[in-house]
VOPAGU-2260 file (C-alpha; in pm, 1 decimal, decimal comma):
REM VOPAGU-2260
SITE   aa  ch    i         X         Y         Z
SITE  UNK   A    0      64,3     -28,1     -18,7
SITE  UNK   A    1     168,8     355,5     -96,7
SITE  UNK   A    2     104,2     575,1     160,2
SITE  UNK   A    3     307,0     884,5      52,2
SITE  UNK   A    4      54,1    1087,5     -39,5
SITE  UNK   A    5    -173,6    1033,0     226,7
SITE  UNK   A    6    -252,4    1282,2     493,9
SITE  UNK   A    7     -16,0    1278,1     821,6
SITE  UNK   A    8    -281,1    1123,1    1108,8
SITE  UNK   A    9    -358,9     897,5     814,7
SITE  UNK   A   10      44,4     760,5     732,7
SITE  UNK   A   11      30,2     755,3    1153,4
SITE  UNK   A   12    -281,5     503,9    1185,8
SITE  UNK   A   13    -142,8     299,3     932,4
SITE  UNK   A   14     165,9     285,0    1031,6
SITE  UNK   A   15      51,1     191,4    1415,6
SITE  UNK   A   16    -201,5     -71,9    1300,2
SITE  UNK   A   17      79,7    -245,6    1127,4
SITE  UNK   A   18     308,5    -219,0    1461,3
SITE  UNK   A   19      32,1    -308,1    1612,2
SITE  UNK   A   20     -12,8    -658,1    1450,6
SITE  UNK   A   21     326,5    -680,6    1380,5
SITE  UNK   A   22     345,4    -731,4    1804,2
SITE  UNK   A   23      71,4    -963,7    1816,7
SITE  UNK   A   24     211,8   -1184,0    1596,3
SITE  UNK   A   25     523,3   -1175,5    1761,5
SITE  UNK   A   26     306,1   -1250,0    2082,1
SITE  UNK   A   27     127,0   -1515,6    1898,4
SITE  UNK   A   28     424,2   -1719,0    1776,0
SITE  UNK   A   29     597,9   -1695,4    2067,6
SITE  UNK   A   30     279,5   -1825,0    2314,6
SITE  UNK   A   31     273,9   -2029,6    2046,8
SITE  UNK   A   32     644,6   -2181,6    2123,3
SITE  UNK   A   33     613,9   -2187,1    2508,1
SITE  UNK   A   34     257,0   -2385,1    2480,5
SITE  UNK   A   35     445,8   -2691,2    2306,4
SITE  UNK   A   36     790,6   -2651,4    2565,2
SITE  UNK   A   37     692,9   -2934,9    2718,9
SITE  UNK   A   38     598,3   -3136,2    2483,9
SITE  UNK   A   39     868,4   -3423,8    2397,2
SITE  UNK   A   40    1035,3   -3380,8    2080,5
SITE  UNK   A   41    1023,3   -3173,8    1765,7
SITE  UNK   A   42     669,9   -3087,6    1684,0
SITE  UNK   A   43     583,5   -3119,3    1353,0
SITE  UNK   A   44     226,6   -3072,1    1278,4
SITE  UNK   A   45     -24,9   -2990,0    1590,5
SITE  UNK   A   46    -359,6   -2934,0    1586,4
SITE  UNK   A   47    -637,1   -2865,6    1904,3
SITE  UNK   A   48    -832,0   -3120,7    2039,8
SITE  UNK   A   49   -1085,7   -2903,8    2078,7
SITE  UNK   A   50   -1069,9   -2899,0    1661,0
SITE  UNK   A   51   -1161,2   -3340,0    1683,9
SITE  UNK   A   52    -939,9   -3374,1    1376,0
SITE  UNK   A   53    -661,6   -3575,6    1513,4
SITE  UNK   A   54    -293,6   -3649,0    1368,6
SITE  UNK   A   55    -203,9   -3997,7    1264,5
SITE  UNK   A   56      -6,7   -4243,3    1077,2
SITE  UNK   A   57     305,2   -4085,3    1121,7
SITE  UNK   A   58     545,3   -4250,2     881,2
SITE  UNK   A   59     948,9   -4163,5     782,5
SITE  UNK   A   60    1197,3   -4170,9     482,6
SITE  UNK   A   61    1508,2   -4025,4     456,0
SITE  UNK   A   62    1620,3   -3900,3     111,8
SITE  UNK   A   63    1939,6   -3930,3     -77,4
SITE  UNK   A   64    2046,2   -3609,0       4,6
SITE  UNK   A   65    1982,3   -3665,7     380,3
SITE  UNK   A   66    1643,6   -3473,2     390,8
SITE  UNK   A   67    1399,7   -3605,8     584,3
SITE  UNK   A   68    1013,2   -3659,7     513,9
SITE  UNK   A   69     718,0   -3730,6     713,2
SITE  UNK   A   70     369,1   -3828,7     631,6
SITE  UNK   A   71      81,1   -3806,3     807,2
SITE  UNK   A   72    -325,4   -3835,8     738,2
SITE  UNK   A   73    -593,4   -3691,2     965,7
SITE  UNK   A   74    -897,1   -3884,2    1132,0
SITE  UNK   A   75   -1152,6   -3781,6    1385,7
SITE  UNK   A   76   -1339,0   -3477,8    1156,8
SITE  UNK   A   77   -1158,0   -3504,7     906,3
SITE  UNK   A   78   -1147,7   -3508,9     508,6
SITE  UNK   A   79    -894,2   -3822,3     433,3
SITE  UNK   A   80    -610,3   -3622,9     373,5
SITE  UNK   A   81    -197,0   -3709,7     375,4
SITE  UNK   A   82      16,9   -3405,7     426,3
SITE  UNK   A   83     379,6   -3449,9     409,3
SITE  UNK   A   84     670,5   -3286,7     519,0
SITE  UNK   A   85    1060,5   -3238,9     473,3
SITE  UNK   A   86    1327,6   -3085,8     699,0
SITE  UNK   A   87    1617,4   -3019,1     562,3
SITE  UNK   A   88    1808,3   -2952,1     939,5
SITE  UNK   A   89    1794,3   -3343,7    1116,2
SITE  UNK   A   90    1499,6   -3286,0    1200,5
SITE  UNK   A   91    1521,8   -2929,1    1368,8
SITE  UNK   A   92    1250,5   -2785,7    1167,7
SITE  UNK   A   93     987,1   -2877,7     927,7
SITE  UNK   A   94     822,9   -2728,9     645,1
SITE  UNK   A   95     479,7   -2873,3     451,3
SITE  UNK   A   96     535,0   -2938,4     101,1
SITE  UNK   A   97     239,3   -3168,7       1,6
SITE  UNK   A   98    -110,7   -3278,0      94,6
SITE  UNK   A   99    -357,7   -3467,4    -120,6
SITE  UNK   A  100    -614,4   -3702,2     -95,3
SITE  UNK   A  101    -551,6   -4006,6      89,6
SITE  UNK   A  102    -463,2   -4258,6     391,6
SITE  UNK   A  103    -339,8   -4519,3     609,8
SITE  UNK   A  104       7,9   -4435,9     418,0
SITE  UNK   A  105     355,0   -4476,5     438,4
SITE  UNK   A  106     712,4   -4340,0     257,4
SITE  UNK   A  107     988,1   -4584,7     148,0
SITE  UNK   A  108    1272,9   -4551,3     -92,7
SITE  UNK   A  109    1313,7   -4834,8    -358,5
SITE  UNK   A  110    1611,2   -4822,6    -636,3
SITE  UNK   A  111    1622,9   -4478,2    -471,3
SITE  UNK   A  112    1266,4   -4383,8    -585,4
SITE  UNK   A  113    1066,2   -4251,6    -346,5
SITE  UNK   A  114     687,4   -4377,9    -345,8
SITE  UNK   A  115     352,9   -4368,0     -27,1
SITE  UNK   A  116     163,3   -4627,0     -54,2
SITE  UNK   A  117    -115,4   -4720,1      83,0
SITE  UNK   A  118    -497,0   -4703,6      90,6
SITE  UNK   A  119    -725,2   -4416,2     -57,9
SITE  UNK   A  120   -1060,4   -4208,1     -28,0
SITE  UNK   A  121   -1255,6   -4593,3    -127,9
SITE  UNK   A  122   -1027,5   -4775,7      43,0
SITE  UNK   A  123    -833,5   -4873,9    -224,6
SITE  UNK   A  124    -470,4   -4991,3    -172,1
SITE  UNK   A  125    -289,6   -4777,4    -454,3
SITE  UNK   A  126      44,1   -4612,3    -468,9
SITE  UNK   A  127     260,0   -4264,0    -519,0
SITE  UNK   A  128     537,8   -4139,8    -679,7
SITE  UNK   A  129     705,0   -3825,2    -670,4
SITE  UNK   A  130    1046,9   -3726,9    -886,1
SITE  UNK   A  131    1097,9   -3405,3    -678,2
SITE  UNK   A  132    1175,8   -3539,8    -321,3
SITE  UNK   A  133     769,9   -3542,2    -227,7
SITE  UNK   A  134     669,6   -3161,0    -343,6
SITE  UNK   A  135     464,3   -3321,7    -640,1
SITE  UNK   A  136     295,8   -3678,6    -684,1
SITE  UNK   A  137     128,3   -3862,1    -936,4
SITE  UNK   A  138    -250,5   -3957,6    -914,8
SITE  UNK   A  139    -399,2   -4312,7    -893,5
SITE  UNK   A  140    -668,4   -4245,0   -1124,5
SITE  UNK   A  141    -627,1   -4577,0   -1315,7
SITE  UNK   A  142    -460,6   -4946,3   -1282,0
SITE  UNK   A  143     -95,0   -4824,4   -1509,3
SITE  UNK   A  144     -89,8   -4483,7   -1258,9
SITE  UNK   A  145    -101,6   -4659,7    -866,8
SITE  UNK   A  146    -429,8   -4822,2    -846,9
SITE  UNK   A  147    -317,6   -5128,1    -730,5
SITE  UNK   A  148    -637,4   -5336,0    -624,4
SITE  UNK   A  149    -991,6   -5258,8    -569,7
SITE  UNK   A  150   -1214,7   -5305,9    -288,6
SITE  UNK   A  151   -1545,9   -5451,3    -347,5
SITE  UNK   A  152   -1852,4   -5364,1    -205,8
SITE  UNK   A  153   -1818,1   -5484,3     104,5
SITE  UNK   A  154   -1465,3   -5477,3     193,2
SITE  UNK   A  155   -1224,4   -5265,7     146,5
SITE  UNK   A  156    -771,8   -5282,3     196,1
SITE  UNK   A  157    -683,2   -5155,1     553,9
SITE  UNK   A  158    -311,8   -5065,7     646,8
SITE  UNK   A  159     -87,0   -4810,8     789,3
SITE  UNK   A  160     296,9   -4752,0     723,1
SITE  UNK   A  161     442,8   -4987,6     782,5
SITE  UNK   A  162     764,1   -5192,6     700,0
SITE  UNK   A  163     812,5   -5256,1     351,2
SITE  UNK   A  164    1113,6   -5481,7     236,6
SITE  UNK   A  165    1302,5   -5567,6    -102,3
SITE  UNK   A  166    1401,2   -5949,8     -62,1
SITE  UNK   A  167    1501,7   -6245,0    -307,9
SITE  UNK   A  168    1396,5   -6032,8    -595,7
SITE  UNK   A  169    1072,3   -5865,6    -467,0
SITE  UNK   A  170     948,7   -5619,3    -322,5
SITE  UNK   A  171     696,6   -5683,8      -8,9
SITE  UNK   A  172     427,6   -5501,0      93,2
SITE  UNK   A  173     138,2   -5612,5     380,8
SITE  UNK   A  174    -203,7   -5551,8     369,0
SITE  UNK   A  175    -511,3   -5640,1     569,0
SITE  UNK   A  176    -888,0   -5701,1     417,6
SITE  UNK   A  177   -1190,2   -5544,7     677,7
SITE  UNK   A  178   -1530,8   -5487,4     660,3
SITE  UNK   A  179   -1641,3   -5127,5     535,7
SITE  UNK   A  180   -1901,6   -5134,6     841,0
SITE  UNK   A  181   -2004,4   -5307,3    1085,3
SITE  UNK   A  182   -1701,6   -5242,4    1349,1
SITE  UNK   A  183   -1330,2   -5338,5    1379,0
SITE  UNK   A  184   -1176,3   -5616,6    1349,7
SITE  UNK   A  185   -1238,9   -5927,0    1132,5
SITE  UNK   A  186    -913,3   -5845,9     926,8
SITE  UNK   A  187    -761,3   -6088,8     731,4
SITE  UNK   A  188    -432,2   -6053,7     625,0
SITE  UNK   A  189    -243,2   -5978,7     330,5
SITE  UNK   A  190      85,8   -5929,4     106,9
SITE  UNK   A  191     167,7   -5741,9    -217,5
SITE  UNK   A  192     447,5   -5893,9    -415,6
SITE  UNK   A  193     586,2   -5649,2    -731,3
SITE  UNK   A  194     934,8   -5805,8    -893,9
SITE  UNK   A  195    1279,3   -5553,6    -768,8
SITE  UNK   A  196    1275,5   -5400,2   -1127,8
SITE  UNK   A  197     861,7   -5371,2   -1204,9
SITE  UNK   A  198     736,8   -5093,6   -1287,1
SITE  UNK   A  199     548,3   -5070,8    -900,2
SITE  UNK   A  200     286,1   -4802,8   -1097,9
SITE  UNK   A  201     145,7   -5109,0   -1258,2
SITE  UNK   A  202    -145,1   -5284,3   -1096,5
SITE  UNK   A  203     -41,6   -5621,5   -1328,9
SITE  UNK   A  204     257,3   -5628,1   -1213,5
SITE  UNK   A  205     176,4   -5697,9    -808,4
SITE  UNK   A  206     126,9   -6071,4    -697,8
SITE  UNK   A  207    -143,7   -6079,1    -450,2
SITE  UNK   A  208    -120,7   -6336,4    -175,9
SITE  UNK   A  209    -390,6   -6600,8     -29,9
SITE  UNK   A  210    -618,3   -6425,8     316,0
SITE  UNK   A  211    -604,0   -6523,0     598,2
SITE  UNK   A  212    -788,5   -6439,9     932,2
SITE  UNK   A  213    -812,2   -6500,2    1319,2
SITE  UNK   A  214    -909,4   -6882,7    1302,3
SITE  UNK   A  215   -1139,7   -6849,7    1659,3
SITE  UNK   A  216    -991,1   -7270,6    1749,6
SITE  UNK   A  217    -674,1   -7088,7    1831,9
SITE  UNK   A  218    -801,9   -6941,4    2166,5
SITE  UNK   A  219   -1068,9   -6690,2    2232,2
SITE  UNK   A  220    -804,6   -6458,4    2323,5
SITE  UNK   A  221    -672,0   -6393,5    1997,2
SITE  UNK   A  222    -976,7   -6150,6    1855,9
SITE  UNK   A  223    -777,3   -6007,3    1563,3
SITE  UNK   A  224    -462,0   -5899,6    1388,2
SITE  UNK   A  225    -388,0   -5607,6    1206,8
SITE  UNK   A  226    -133,8   -5366,9    1085,6
SITE  UNK   A  227      98,8   -5662,2    1010,2
SITE  UNK   A  228     502,0   -5568,8     795,7
SITE  UNK   A  229     722,2   -5749,2     603,7
SITE  UNK   A  230    1038,7   -5857,5     748,0
SITE  UNK   A  231    1323,2   -6082,5     688,0
SITE  UNK   A  232    1400,7   -6440,0     893,1
SITE  UNK   A  233    1647,1   -6561,5     977,0
SITE  UNK   A  234    1725,3   -6864,8     741,9
SITE  UNK   A  235    1621,8   -6565,9     388,9
SITE  UNK   A  236    1209,9   -6599,6     400,9
SITE  UNK   A  237     963,1   -6325,0     428,0
SITE  UNK   A  238     704,1   -6305,3     715,6
SITE  UNK   A  239     477,9   -6074,6     795,4
SITE  UNK   A  240     432,2   -5986,1    1180,9
SITE  UNK   A  241     129,1   -5846,6    1300,5
SITE  UNK   A  242     -42,4   -5661,0    1640,9
SITE  UNK   A  243    -268,5   -5945,5    1784,6
SITE  UNK   A  244    -572,3   -5763,7    1982,6
SITE  UNK   A  245    -528,0   -5972,1    2270,5
SITE  UNK   A  246    -633,8   -5783,1    2586,5
SITE  UNK   A  247    -482,7   -6049,8    2846,1
SITE  UNK   A  248    -146,9   -6111,1    2736,9
SITE  UNK   A  249     -11,5   -5931,0    2459,8
SITE  UNK   A  250      80,2   -6153,0    2189,7
SITE  UNK   A  251     233,7   -6084,0    1766,1
SITE  UNK   A  252     136,3   -6303,2    1501,6
SITE  UNK   A  253     458,5   -6406,5    1233,4
SITE  UNK   A  254     284,2   -6538,0     887,2
SITE  UNK   A  255     495,1   -6724,4     671,2
SITE  UNK   A  256     485,3   -6568,1     293,0
SITE  UNK   A  257     604,2   -6821,0      48,3
SITE  UNK   A  258     883,0   -6729,0    -177,6
SITE  UNK   A  259     647,3   -6672,3    -468,0
SITE  UNK   A  260     446,1   -6455,5    -283,3
SITE  UNK   A  261      85,5   -6653,3    -318,9
SITE  UNK   A  262      64,3   -6859,0       9,0
SITE  UNK   A  263      67,0   -6789,8     371,1
SITE  UNK   A  264     108,6   -7011,3     629,1
SITE  UNK   A  265      38,6   -6974,0    1003,4
SITE  UNK   A  266     119,7   -7257,1    1300,1
SITE  UNK   A  267     -62,8   -7077,5    1609,5
SITE  UNK   A  268     144,5   -7291,9    1867,9
SITE  UNK   A  269     453,8   -7154,4    1684,1
SITE  UNK   A  270     354,9   -6840,2    1552,5
SITE  UNK   A  271     175,8   -6617,7    1795,9
SITE  UNK   A  272     467,9   -6519,6    2017,8
SITE  UNK   A  273     484,4   -6296,8    2321,2
SITE  UNK   A  274     547,1   -5926,6    2222,4
SITE  UNK   A  275     584,8   -5585,5    2412,3
SITE  UNK   A  276     386,0   -5398,8    2320,6
SITE  UNK   A  277     216,2   -5639,3    2052,3
SITE  UNK   A  278    -106,1   -5523,8    2096,8
SITE  UNK   A  279     -92,2   -5192,2    1930,4
SITE  UNK   A  280      89,0   -5097,0    1632,7
SITE  UNK   A  281     490,4   -5153,7    1609,9
SITE  UNK   A  282     776,2   -5186,3    1332,9
SITE  UNK   A  283     976,4   -5425,4    1338,9
SITE  UNK   A  284    1329,6   -5362,5    1079,0
SITE  UNK   A  285    1621,5   -5615,9    1127,2
SITE  UNK   A  286    1971,7   -5385,0    1187,5
SITE  UNK   A  287    2285,6   -5557,6     981,5
SITE  UNK   A  288    2524,1   -5433,7    1201,5
SITE  UNK   A  289    2393,8   -5523,3    1526,7
SITE  UNK   A  290    2253,7   -5829,2    1408,4
SITE  UNK   A  291    1908,2   -5807,1    1541,5
SITE  UNK   A  292    1562,8   -5747,2    1500,3
SITE  UNK   A  293    1446,6   -5428,4    1670,6
SITE  UNK   A  294    1114,6   -5213,7    1724,2
SITE  UNK   A  295     981,1   -4941,0    1916,2
SITE  UNK   A  296     665,3   -5023,6    2143,8
SITE  UNK   A  297     423,6   -4971,7    2348,5
SITE  UNK   A  298     559,1   -5203,7    2655,6
SITE  UNK   A  299     326,7   -5164,0    3002,6
SITE  UNK   A  300     604,7   -5126,1    3314,2
SITE  UNK   A  301     471,2   -5288,4    3605,5
SITE  UNK   A  302     296,9   -4937,6    3762,7
SITE  UNK   A  303     109,4   -4856,8    3446,4
SITE  UNK   A  304     -43,7   -5244,5    3475,7
SITE  UNK   A  305    -392,3   -5312,4    3535,5
SITE  UNK   A  306    -579,7   -4993,0    3306,9
SITE  UNK   A  307    -662,6   -5106,3    2897,5
SITE  UNK   A  308    -399,1   -5271,4    2747,3
SITE  UNK   A  309    -503,1   -5151,1    2393,5
SITE  UNK   A  310    -512,7   -4802,7    2571,3
SITE  UNK   A  311    -179,7   -4854,2    2742,5
SITE  UNK   A  312      15,5   -4558,7    2532,6
SITE  UNK   A  313     201,9   -4367,2    2741,0
SITE  UNK   A  314     543,1   -4591,4    2713,6
SITE  UNK   A  315     756,4   -4611,5    2394,4
SITE  UNK   A  316    1022,4   -4856,5    2484,8
SITE  UNK   A  317    1340,9   -4962,9    2266,4
SITE  UNK   A  318    1322,9   -5327,1    2204,9
SITE  UNK   A  319    1500,7   -5570,6    2066,0
SITE  UNK   A  320    1511,4   -5935,7    1952,2
SITE  UNK   A  321    1829,2   -6210,3    1790,6
SITE  UNK   A  322    1572,2   -6409,7    1691,4
SITE  UNK   A  323    1241,8   -6313,4    1674,0
SITE  UNK   A  324    1102,0   -6491,1    1958,7
SITE  UNK   A  325    1301,9   -6379,9    2232,0
SITE  UNK   A  326    1257,4   -5952,3    2324,1
SITE  UNK   A  327    1385,2   -5819,1    2547,7
SITE  UNK   A  328    1339,3   -5396,4    2660,6
SITE  UNK   A  329    1665,2   -5169,4    2650,2
SITE  UNK   A  330    1501,3   -4894,4    2795,6
SITE  UNK   A  331    1202,2   -4602,2    2762,6
SITE  UNK   A  332    1219,1   -4351,4    2532,2
SITE  UNK   A  333     934,0   -4195,0    2595,9
SITE  UNK   A  334     666,6   -4191,7    2885,5
SITE  UNK   A  335     445,5   -3987,5    3042,1
SITE  UNK   A  336     213,8   -4069,8    3366,0
SITE  UNK   A  337     -71,8   -3929,8    3202,8
SITE  UNK   A  338    -185,1   -4313,2    3105,3
SITE  UNK   A  339    -560,9   -4165,9    2992,0
SITE  UNK   A  340    -458,5   -3785,3    2826,1
SITE  UNK   A  341    -130,7   -3880,2    2700,8
SITE  UNK   A  342      -6,1   -4163,9    2388,3
SITE  UNK   A  343     327,4   -4219,6    2210,1
SITE  UNK   A  344     167,1   -4437,1    1947,1
SITE  UNK   A  345     196,2   -4577,3    1580,8
SITE  UNK   A  346     630,3   -4483,3    1554,4
SITE  UNK   A  347     814,3   -4514,3    1232,1
SITE  UNK   A  348    1093,4   -4548,2    1253,9
SITE  UNK   A  349    1499,6   -4541,0    1006,4
SITE  UNK   A  350    1851,7   -4639,1    1131,9
SITE  UNK   A  351    2076,9   -4304,8    1055,8
SITE  UNK   A  352    2481,4   -4431,9    1136,9
SITE  UNK   A  353    2466,8   -4519,1    1460,4
SITE  UNK   A  354    2146,7   -4346,2    1561,4
SITE  UNK   A  355    1754,1   -4395,9    1540,0
SITE  UNK   A  356    1492,5   -4172,6    1379,3
SITE  UNK   A  357    1155,4   -4172,8    1452,8
SITE  UNK   A  358     779,2   -3993,7    1413,0
SITE  UNK   A  359     537,0   -4051,4    1675,7
SITE  UNK   A  360     201,5   -3977,3    1691,3
SITE  UNK   A  361     141,5   -3793,3    1968,5
SITE  UNK   A  362    -128,0   -3709,0    2256,2
SITE  UNK   A  363     -34,8   -3404,5    2547,4
SITE  UNK   A  364     -51,6   -3204,3    2688,6
SITE  UNK   A  365     -22,9   -2845,0    2453,3
SITE  UNK   A  366      52,7   -2593,2    2720,3
SITE  UNK   A  367    -348,6   -2520,7    2764,6
SITE  UNK   A  368    -509,4   -2807,7    2724,7
SITE  UNK   A  369    -456,4   -3196,3    2746,5
SITE  UNK   A  370    -552,3   -3408,3    2428,5
SITE  UNK   A  371    -923,3   -3520,0    2377,5
SITE  UNK   A  372    -718,7   -3888,9    2511,1
SITE  UNK   A  373    -447,0   -4142,1    2448,6
SITE  UNK   A  374    -557,3   -4235,3    2168,8
SITE  UNK   A  375    -645,0   -3938,5    2036,9
SITE  UNK   A  376    -317,7   -3788,2    1937,6
SITE  UNK   A  377    -303,0   -3440,6    1907,0
SITE  UNK   A  378     101,1   -3395,6    1768,2
SITE  UNK   A  379     288,1   -3532,4    1491,4
SITE  UNK   A  380     646,6   -3533,7    1675,3
SITE  UNK   A  381     979,4   -3681,5    1553,4
SITE  UNK   A  382    1279,5   -3777,8    1795,4
SITE  UNK   A  383    1634,1   -3970,3    1797,4
SITE  UNK   A  384    1802,9   -4212,5    1991,3
SITE  UNK   A  385    2197,7   -4172,5    1966,9
SITE  UNK   A  386    2418,5   -4485,1    1973,5
SITE  UNK   A  387    2081,7   -4715,5    1973,5
SITE  UNK   A  388    2266,9   -5060,3    1922,1
SITE  UNK   A  389    2507,9   -4942,5    2329,2
SITE  UNK   A  390    2149,5   -4980,7    2461,3
SITE  UNK   A  391    2179,1   -5375,9    2391,3
SITE  UNK   A  392    2413,7   -5375,4    2700,1
SITE  UNK   A  393    2117,1   -5251,1    2922,5
SITE  UNK   A  394    1839,4   -5493,0    2946,9
SITE  UNK   A  395    1519,4   -5402,3    3139,3
SITE  UNK   A  396    1328,3   -5691,3    3132,0
SITE  UNK   A  397    1343,4   -6007,0    2870,9
SITE  UNK   A  398    1002,5   -6093,0    2739,1
SITE  UNK   A  399    1057,0   -6485,2    2632,5
SITE  UNK   A  400     858,0   -6660,8    2419,2
SITE  UNK   A  401     528,3   -6918,8    2523,2
């Protein structure tokens, strides 16, 4: 606005107006920073609990140039949208770079190319590709551009930001098939795979395995399983490791995938394993340098036992195993005493040199109000565990398989 020709008093009023607005904005920014000063980690995204819009499904990816990317979706009173953020300073600050329809999705690199795989608004299984570091993405409009599998009238695809793995000349990505209506549960595990050198956006290149649901004959405590991720076994075979909805004693499930990707197998007496935090979503990855499997999981310490185990999400612990059967809880990496309002959950993580970098779907006090509850998260936060392999020498508790 040109104020050079305005009367003096009008110029003075305008200058005062701009100055006041600058002061108000500065005060607001400092207040917001102060509000988040006690939130663990670095805040990437935030929504006030009063909005009834919650932040979910965080995933993390590190580009070849060292840029960190994080994606998340929304739930509650919200449209199905995925937001992508980048950090060029090792996670100290974050900027939103893109947003598009979808949810229950995860970022990953394949052949140094960037993808995001999950579901669209209709719960079809879809994949997107970005050639500019996550700023723009392809649209999965048909079977040649990323619409991998369409759900039917009664059932759609379910997943989260889960582990995707390249092994035996193929890329492996688990999903579940679940009812569109009628409540939560009845998840059927399924694994998609594709030759490593094939076009990931072409549905014809993907193989779909048989489906498998929990059988009530295995035990009434195993209600369902979900949010499985791909892991390589000690003998070189692909596994789908899933969260198990067991409210009595936490377990995970290990489904065995045929080498051609077409069939699944499971032996309940062997393949239900004791896992710290197995009732909540987790990601297991193998680290070659330590020769161990690792996860960050919602372990429940003794002082918090007796609460609803599925909603006990106020503690995240670093855990590892030499064989996927016997798990050791090494250290608590996040914890708050408010078990009803605080939650650190749906951790996605990667190894970077000697550190683990991870993102959390976080429910926490924002300086003014608490989160809606421990499940309905108001933050996405970034964290780092330095020199994580040194934790092998520390042991809080060992979880032996039955």
